[in-house]
N, CA, C and O atoms as CSV, one atom per row, in Angstrom:
chain,resi,resn,atom,element,x,y,z
A,1,MET,N,N,91.027,66.447,54.374
A,1,MET,CA,C,92.271,65.690,54.649
A,1,MET,C,C,92.745,65.712,53.001
A,1,MET,O,O,93.870,66.091,52.674
A,2,HIS,N,N,91.852,65.309,52.142
A,2,HIS,CA,C,92.106,65.288,50.699
A,2,HIS,C,C,92.562,66.246,50.203
A,2,HIS,O,O,92.735,66.204,48.985
A,3,SER,N,N,92.917,67.427,50.914
A,3,SER,CA,C,93.786,68.749,50.626
A,3,SER,C,C,95.060,68.793,51.243
A,3,SER,O,O,95.956,69.550,50.870
A,4,SER,N,N,95.154,67.970,52.208
A,4,SER,CA,C,96.223,67.853,52.850
A,4,SER,C,C,97.567,67.395,52.570
A,4,SER,O,O,97.615,66.280,52.050
A,5,LYS,N,N,98.686,67.983,52.786
A,5,LYS,CA,C,99.860,66.688,52.612
A,5,LYS,C,C,100.307,65.859,53.529
A,5,LYS,O,O,100.948,64.824,53.346
A,6,PHE,N,N,99.807,66.531,54.951
A,6,PHE,CA,C,100.174,65.719,56.283
A,6,PHE,C,C,98.654,65.590,56.905
A,6,PHE,O,O,97.700,66.352,56.757
A,7,CYS,N,N,98.766,64.235,57.732
A,7,CYS,CA,C,97.546,64.117,58.704
A,7,CYS,C,C,98.208,63.738,59.677
A,7,CYS,O,O,99.064,62.854,59.685
A,8,LEU,N,N,97.688,64.670,60.926
A,8,LEU,CA,C,98.348,64.039,62.187
A,8,LEU,C,C,97.324,62.693,62.643
A,8,LEU,O,O,96.096,62.746,62.703
A,9,ASP,N,N,98.098,61.603,62.912
A,9,ASP,CA,C,97.493,60.510,63.949
A,9,ASP,C,C,98.152,60.509,65.192
A,9,ASP,O,O,99.267,60.028,65.395
A,10,ILE,N,N,97.278,61.178,66.188
A,10,ILE,CA,C,97.370,61.208,67.525
A,10,ILE,C,C,96.717,59.911,67.881
A,10,ILE,O,O,95.596,59.531,67.541
A,11,ALA,N,N,97.923,59.069,68.893
A,11,ALA,CA,C,97.475,58.007,69.815
A,11,ALA,C,C,96.299,58.373,70.751
A,11,ALA,O,O,96.266,59.406,71.419
A,12,SER,N,N,95.335,57.422,70.733
A,12,SER,CA,C,94.255,57.673,71.657
A,12,SER,C,C,94.075,56.883,72.943
A,12,SER,O,O,95.084,56.592,73.585
A,13,ASP,N,N,92.888,56.518,73.367
A,13,ASP,CA,C,93.060,55.472,74.552
A,13,ASP,C,C,91.843,54.194,73.819
A,13,ASP,O,O,91.109,53.364,74.354
A,14,THR,N,N,92.011,54.432,72.902
A,14,THR,CA,C,91.190,52.941,72.055
A,14,THR,C,C,91.639,52.768,70.675
A,14,THR,O,O,91.511,53.492,69.688
A,15,PRO,N,N,92.152,51.723,70.832
A,15,PRO,CA,C,92.796,50.786,69.426
A,15,PRO,C,C,91.964,50.877,68.447
A,15,PRO,O,O,92.618,50.913,67.405
A,16,SER,N,N,90.751,50.937,68.225
A,16,SER,CA,C,89.672,50.959,67.117
A,16,SER,C,C,89.595,52.425,66.230
A,16,SER,O,O,88.648,52.607,65.464
A,17,SER,N,N,90.663,53.446,66.396
A,17,SER,CA,C,90.712,54.619,65.891
A,17,SER,C,C,91.011,54.413,64.170
A,17,SER,O,O,91.821,53.660,63.630
A,18,ASN,N,N,90.079,55.339,63.576
A,18,ASN,CA,C,90.392,55.089,62.197
A,18,ASN,C,C,91.263,56.158,61.348
A,18,ASN,O,O,91.501,56.063,60.143
A,19,ARG,N,N,91.651,57.096,62.131
A,19,ARG,CA,C,92.935,57.992,61.522
A,19,ARG,C,C,93.736,57.661,60.678
A,19,ARG,O,O,93.803,58.166,59.558
A,20,LEU,N,N,94.511,56.687,61.147
A,20,LEU,CA,C,95.414,56.013,59.872
A,20,LEU,C,C,94.700,55.905,58.417
A,20,LEU,O,O,94.886,56.490,57.350
A,21,ILE,N,N,93.729,54.818,58.883
A,21,ILE,CA,C,93.143,54.638,57.450
A,21,ILE,C,C,92.435,55.697,56.787
A,21,ILE,O,O,92.280,55.756,55.568
A,22,ASP,N,N,92.075,56.406,57.497
A,22,ASP,CA,C,91.707,57.985,56.832
A,22,ASP,C,C,92.327,58.451,56.129
A,22,ASP,O,O,92.027,58.673,54.956
A,23,ALA,N,N,93.551,58.771,56.775
A,23,ALA,CA,C,94.579,59.517,56.145
A,23,ALA,C,C,94.971,58.822,54.802
A,23,ALA,O,O,95.064,59.481,53.766
A,24,ILE,N,N,95.238,57.244,54.848
A,24,ILE,CA,C,95.565,56.304,53.635
A,24,ILE,C,C,94.321,56.753,52.559
A,24,ILE,O,O,94.368,57.352,51.484
A,25,ALA,N,N,93.500,56.343,53.127
A,25,ALA,CA,C,92.258,56.747,52.182
A,25,ALA,C,C,92.309,58.164,51.410
A,25,ALA,O,O,92.363,58.199,50.181
A,26,SER,N,N,92.293,59.157,52.084
A,26,SER,CA,C,92.573,60.457,51.630
A,26,SER,C,C,94.032,60.792,51.023
A,26,SER,O,O,94.392,61.933,50.733
A,27,HIS,N,N,94.789,59.673,50.879
A,27,HIS,CA,C,96.122,60.281,50.323
A,27,HIS,C,C,96.913,61.318,50.414
A,27,HIS,O,O,97.510,62.072,49.645
A,28,CYS,N,N,96.724,61.121,51.967
A,28,CYS,CA,C,97.343,62.408,53.289
A,28,CYS,C,C,98.027,61.474,53.961
A,28,CYS,O,O,97.563,60.493,54.542
A,29,VAL,N,N,99.715,61.978,53.818
A,29,VAL,CA,C,100.530,60.990,54.476
A,29,VAL,C,C,100.325,61.346,55.766
A,29,VAL,O,O,99.993,62.485,56.094
A,30,PRO,N,N,100.569,60.105,56.809
A,30,PRO,CA,C,100.249,59.893,58.056
A,30,PRO,C,C,101.445,60.212,59.217
A,30,PRO,O,O,102.391,59.518,59.587
A,31,VAL,N,N,101.015,61.504,59.612
A,31,VAL,CA,C,102.299,61.683,60.773
A,31,VAL,C,C,101.698,61.077,62.114
A,31,VAL,O,O,100.839,61.679,62.758
A,32,ILE,N,N,102.205,59.858,62.482
A,32,ILE,CA,C,101.675,59.386,63.628
A,32,ILE,C,C,102.498,59.762,65.170
A,32,ILE,O,O,103.695,59.571,65.384
A,33,ILE,N,N,101.754,60.188,65.887
A,33,ILE,CA,C,102.332,60.124,67.493
A,33,ILE,C,C,102.166,59.460,68.406
A,33,ILE,O,O,101.403,59.778,69.318
A,34,SER,N,N,102.792,58.461,68.379
A,34,SER,CA,C,102.629,57.411,69.147
A,34,SER,C,C,104.155,56.745,69.762
A,34,SER,O,O,105.126,56.763,69.004
A,35,ASP,N,N,104.279,56.231,71.008
A,35,ASP,CA,C,105.253,55.418,71.212
A,35,ASP,C,C,105.540,53.674,70.857
A,35,ASP,O,O,106.480,52.910,70.642
A,36,ASP,N,N,103.958,53.664,70.971
A,36,ASP,CA,C,103.594,51.970,70.473
A,36,ASP,C,C,103.115,52.199,69.691
A,36,ASP,O,O,102.709,53.360,69.730
A,37,ILE,N,N,102.749,51.421,68.403
A,37,ILE,CA,C,101.777,51.309,67.568
A,37,ILE,C,C,101.689,49.883,67.197
A,37,ILE,O,O,102.752,49.276,67.324
A,38,GLU,N,N,100.906,49.353,66.863
A,38,GLU,CA,C,100.808,48.196,65.969
A,38,GLU,C,C,99.938,48.708,64.808
A,38,GLU,O,O,98.892,49.350,64.896
A,39,PHE,N,N,100.712,48.210,63.481
A,39,PHE,CA,C,99.743,48.506,62.388
A,39,PHE,C,C,99.103,47.621,61.815
A,39,PHE,O,O,99.676,46.532,61.817
A,40,PRO,N,N,97.835,47.665,61.166
A,40,PRO,CA,C,97.167,46.508,60.158
A,40,PRO,C,C,98.578,45.726,59.297
A,40,PRO,O,O,99.564,46.390,58.976
A,41,TYR,N,N,98.494,44.731,59.107
A,41,TYR,CA,C,99.280,44.147,57.960
A,41,TYR,C,C,100.532,44.796,58.208
A,41,TYR,O,O,100.798,45.697,57.414
A,42,GLU,N,N,101.232,44.601,58.965
A,42,GLU,CA,C,102.546,45.410,59.406
A,42,GLU,C,C,103.447,44.047,58.855
A,42,GLU,O,O,104.532,44.388,58.382
A,43,ASP,N,N,103.244,42.891,58.838
A,43,ASP,CA,C,103.795,41.703,58.137
A,43,ASP,C,C,104.316,42.048,56.902
A,43,ASP,O,O,105.471,41.748,56.597
A,44,VAL,N,N,103.465,42.737,56.056
A,44,VAL,CA,C,103.604,42.846,54.759
A,44,VAL,C,C,103.876,44.299,54.040
A,44,VAL,O,O,104.487,44.499,52.990
A,45,ILE,N,N,103.244,45.261,54.912
A,45,ILE,CA,C,103.621,46.960,54.734
A,45,ILE,C,C,104.676,47.574,55.331
A,45,ILE,O,O,104.417,47.620,56.534
A,46,ASP,N,N,105.649,48.030,55.127
A,46,ASP,CA,C,106.530,48.705,55.749
A,46,ASP,C,C,105.822,50.083,55.842
A,46,ASP,O,O,106.301,50.830,54.989
A,47,TYR,N,N,104.895,50.660,56.543
A,47,TYR,CA,C,104.922,51.706,57.031
A,47,TYR,C,C,105.861,52.908,57.079
A,47,TYR,O,O,105.529,54.080,56.904
A,48,SER,N,N,107.196,52.399,57.367
A,48,SER,CA,C,107.934,53.563,57.325
A,48,SER,C,C,108.333,54.247,55.916
A,48,SER,O,O,109.015,55.260,55.759
A,49,GLN,N,N,107.789,53.513,55.029
A,49,GLN,CA,C,107.600,54.034,53.702
A,49,GLN,C,C,106.854,55.277,53.191
A,49,GLN,O,O,107.126,56.050,52.273
A,50,PHE,N,N,105.959,55.241,53.954
A,50,PHE,CA,C,104.544,56.451,53.725
A,50,PHE,C,C,104.201,56.890,54.872
A,50,PHE,O,O,103.120,57.472,54.963
A,51,CYS,N,N,105.030,56.722,56.024
A,51,CYS,CA,C,104.375,57.440,57.309
A,51,CYS,C,C,105.604,57.873,57.855
A,51,CYS,O,O,106.741,57.437,57.675
A,52,ILE,N,N,105.170,58.838,58.578
A,52,ILE,CA,C,106.254,59.830,59.432
A,52,ILE,C,C,105.893,59.530,61.086
A,52,ILE,O,O,105.022,60.203,61.638
A,53,SER,N,N,106.465,58.711,61.652
A,53,SER,CA,C,106.233,58.491,63.150
A,53,SER,C,C,107.023,59.085,64.188
A,53,SER,O,O,108.222,58.821,64.099
A,54,VAL,N,N,106.651,59.879,65.232
A,54,VAL,CA,C,107.291,60.386,65.952
A,54,VAL,C,C,106.686,60.240,67.424
A,54,VAL,O,O,105.527,60.335,67.827
A,55,ARG,N,N,107.950,59.960,68.113
A,55,ARG,CA,C,107.688,60.334,69.579
A,55,ARG,C,C,106.849,61.153,70.323
A,55,ARG,O,O,106.813,62.362,70.097
A,56,THR,N,N,105.867,60.403,71.569
A,56,THR,CA,C,105.345,61.519,72.255
A,56,THR,C,C,106.202,62.618,72.793
A,56,THR,O,O,105.998,63.822,72.633
A,57,SER,N,N,107.113,62.104,73.400
A,57,SER,CA,C,108.356,62.894,73.564
A,57,SER,C,C,109.013,64.288,73.557
A,57,SER,O,O,109.270,65.256,74.273
A,58,ASN,N,N,109.150,63.699,72.067
A,58,ASN,CA,C,109.529,65.126,70.860
A,58,ASN,C,C,108.147,65.888,70.491
A,58,ASN,O,O,108.325,67.079,70.236
A,59,VAL,N,N,107.149,65.556,70.432
A,59,VAL,CA,C,106.210,66.304,69.945
A,59,VAL,C,C,105.851,67.501,70.806
A,59,VAL,O,O,105.265,68.493,70.374
A,60,VAL,N,N,106.368,67.278,72.433
A,60,VAL,CA,C,105.988,68.589,73.018
A,60,VAL,C,C,107.278,69.231,73.165
A,60,VAL,O,O,107.413,70.078,74.048
A,61,ARG,N,N,108.252,68.923,72.394
A,61,ARG,CA,C,109.579,69.974,72.257
A,61,ARG,C,C,108.855,71.367,71.389
A,61,ARG,O,O,108.043,71.282,70.467
A,62,GLU,N,N,109.388,72.562,71.959
A,62,GLU,CA,C,108.924,73.651,71.156
A,62,GLU,C,C,109.624,73.455,69.442
A,62,GLU,O,O,110.740,73.133,69.035
A,63,LYS,N,N,108.448,73.798,68.822
A,63,LYS,CA,C,108.709,73.626,67.208
A,63,LYS,C,C,108.979,72.233,66.612
A,63,LYS,O,O,108.869,72.052,65.400
A,64,PHE,N,N,109.300,71.334,67.383
A,64,PHE,CA,C,109.818,69.915,66.984
A,64,PHE,C,C,108.636,69.369,65.672
A,64,PHE,O,O,109.187,68.802,64.728
A,65,LEU,N,N,107.578,69.469,65.612
A,65,LEU,CA,C,106.640,68.603,64.780
A,65,LEU,C,C,106.898,69.711,63.670
A,65,LEU,O,O,107.501,69.296,62.680
A,66,VAL,N,N,106.571,70.934,63.672
A,66,VAL,CA,C,106.445,72.175,62.497
A,66,VAL,C,C,108.524,72.033,61.763
A,66,VAL,O,O,108.743,71.931,60.556
A,67,ASN,N,N,109.255,72.055,62.434
A,67,ASN,CA,C,110.588,71.703,61.938
A,67,ASN,C,C,110.635,70.336,60.987
A,67,ASN,O,O,111.051,70.254,59.832
A,68,LEU,N,N,110.147,69.416,61.728
A,68,LEU,CA,C,110.201,67.956,61.223
A,68,LEU,C,C,109.522,68.097,59.910
A,68,LEU,O,O,110.109,67.676,58.913
A,69,ILE,N,N,108.248,68.690,59.791
A,69,ILE,CA,C,107.383,68.615,58.523
A,69,ILE,C,C,108.352,69.273,57.526
A,69,ILE,O,O,108.796,68.876,56.448
A,70,SER,N,N,108.538,70.395,58.219
A,70,SER,CA,C,108.982,71.709,56.889
A,70,SER,C,C,110.367,71.118,56.475
A,70,SER,O,O,111.053,71.693,55.630
A,71,SER,N,N,110.809,69.852,57.138
A,71,SER,CA,C,112.220,69.656,56.681
A,71,SER,C,C,111.991,68.569,55.527
A,71,SER,O,O,113.019,68.224,54.945
A,72,ILE,N,N,110.920,68.044,55.158
A,72,ILE,CA,C,110.685,66.809,54.150
A,72,ILE,C,C,110.658,67.946,52.976
A,72,ILE,O,O,110.076,69.028,52.900
A,73,LYS,N,N,111.425,67.331,52.205
A,73,LYS,CA,C,111.401,67.985,50.745
A,73,LYS,C,C,110.329,67.476,49.780
A,73,LYS,O,O,109.611,66.494,49.969
A,74,ASN,N,N,110.327,68.222,48.803
A,74,ASN,CA,C,108.911,67.968,47.899
A,74,ASN,C,C,109.245,66.429,46.857
A,74,ASN,O,O,108.228,65.792,46.583
A,75,ASP,N,N,109.981,66.120,46.556
A,75,ASP,CA,C,110.336,64.855,45.952
A,75,ASP,C,C,110.137,63.572,47.289
A,75,ASP,O,O,109.604,62.467,47.194
A,76,GLU,N,N,110.738,64.177,48.402
A,76,GLU,CA,C,110.510,62.971,49.513
A,76,GLU,C,C,109.156,62.649,49.727
A,76,GLU,O,O,108.742,61.504,49.909
A,77,TRP,N,N,108.414,63.753,49.701
A,77,TRP,CA,C,106.628,63.648,50.173
A,77,TRP,C,C,106.553,62.969,48.868
A,77,TRP,O,O,106.658,61.760,49.075
A,78,THR,N,N,106.432,63.195,47.753
A,78,THR,CA,C,105.838,62.779,46.534
A,78,THR,C,C,106.495,61.190,46.434
A,78,THR,O,O,105.785,60.296,45.974
A,79,ARG,N,N,107.372,61.008,46.723
A,79,ARG,CA,C,107.668,59.247,46.788
A,79,ARG,C,C,106.780,58.476,48.024
A,79,ARG,O,O,106.368,57.321,47.908
A,80,MET,N,N,106.562,59.324,49.223
A,80,MET,CA,C,106.013,58.365,50.537
A,80,MET,C,C,104.568,58.701,49.895
A,80,MET,O,O,103.848,57.707,49.989
A,81,TRP,N,N,104.012,59.631,49.363
A,81,TRP,CA,C,102.658,59.678,48.650
A,81,TRP,C,C,102.448,58.746,47.696
A,81,TRP,O,O,101.393,58.113,47.699
A,82,LYS,N,N,103.661,58.472,46.506
A,82,LYS,CA,C,103.143,57.369,45.646
A,82,LYS,C,C,103.024,56.014,46.302
A,82,LYS,O,O,102.275,55.168,45.814
A,83,ARG,N,N,103.822,55.746,47.525
A,83,ARG,CA,C,103.786,54.406,48.111
A,83,ARG,C,C,102.448,54.258,49.044
A,83,ARG,O,O,101.835,53.198,49.168
A,84,LEU,N,N,102.150,55.290,49.575
A,84,LEU,CA,C,100.627,55.371,50.023
A,84,LEU,C,C,99.641,54.875,49.163
A,84,LEU,O,O,98.737,54.135,49.552
A,85,LYS,N,N,99.804,55.322,47.797
A,85,LYS,CA,C,98.612,55.164,47.241
A,85,LYS,C,C,98.969,53.656,46.451
A,85,LYS,O,O,98.042,53.300,45.723
A,86,GLU,N,N,99.944,52.883,46.469
A,86,GLU,CA,C,99.903,51.918,46.089
A,86,GLU,C,C,99.576,50.871,47.497
A,86,GLU,O,O,99.053,49.802,47.183
A,87,VAL,N,N,99.763,51.025,48.595
A,87,VAL,CA,C,99.181,50.285,49.808
A,87,VAL,C,C,97.917,50.531,50.161
A,87,VAL,O,O,97.381,49.750,50.947
A,88,GLU,N,N,97.179,51.678,49.646
A,88,GLU,CA,C,95.865,51.682,49.959
A,88,GLU,C,C,94.832,50.922,50.158
A,88,GLU,O,O,94.057,51.066,51.104
A,89,ASN,N,N,94.711,49.758,48.986
A,89,ASN,CA,C,93.943,48.565,48.866
A,89,ASN,C,C,94.011,47.424,49.689
A,89,ASN,O,O,93.287,46.441,49.528
A,90,PHE,N,N,95.321,47.592,51.037
A,90,PHE,CA,C,94.882,46.645,51.803
A,90,PHE,C,C,94.212,47.035,53.180
A,90,PHE,O,O,93.785,46.156,53.930
C-alpha cells in the first residue's frame, strides 16, 4: 500500500473493515466502491477532498474504473494526497 497511489476499498458485509484506515495510514488515496458508506468523523472531515467514491453499478462497466483513475491528473492526485496526510491523525 505504501508504494501505491490509489488503494481499493471495496464494500464488505461487515462495518468493521479497516481498509479505509489502512489506506489513509499508508498515504494511499482511497478508491471507495460502495453505494452507501458511513465515514468516521464525517461531520468534521470532507472525504471528497481525498477519496474517490464509485457506485457499485459503475464498477461493473467495462474499463470504467481504469479510465476513471487514469483521468486523474498528477496535480489533482497530489492535492488529494496532501489533504489525506492532513487528516490522518483523526
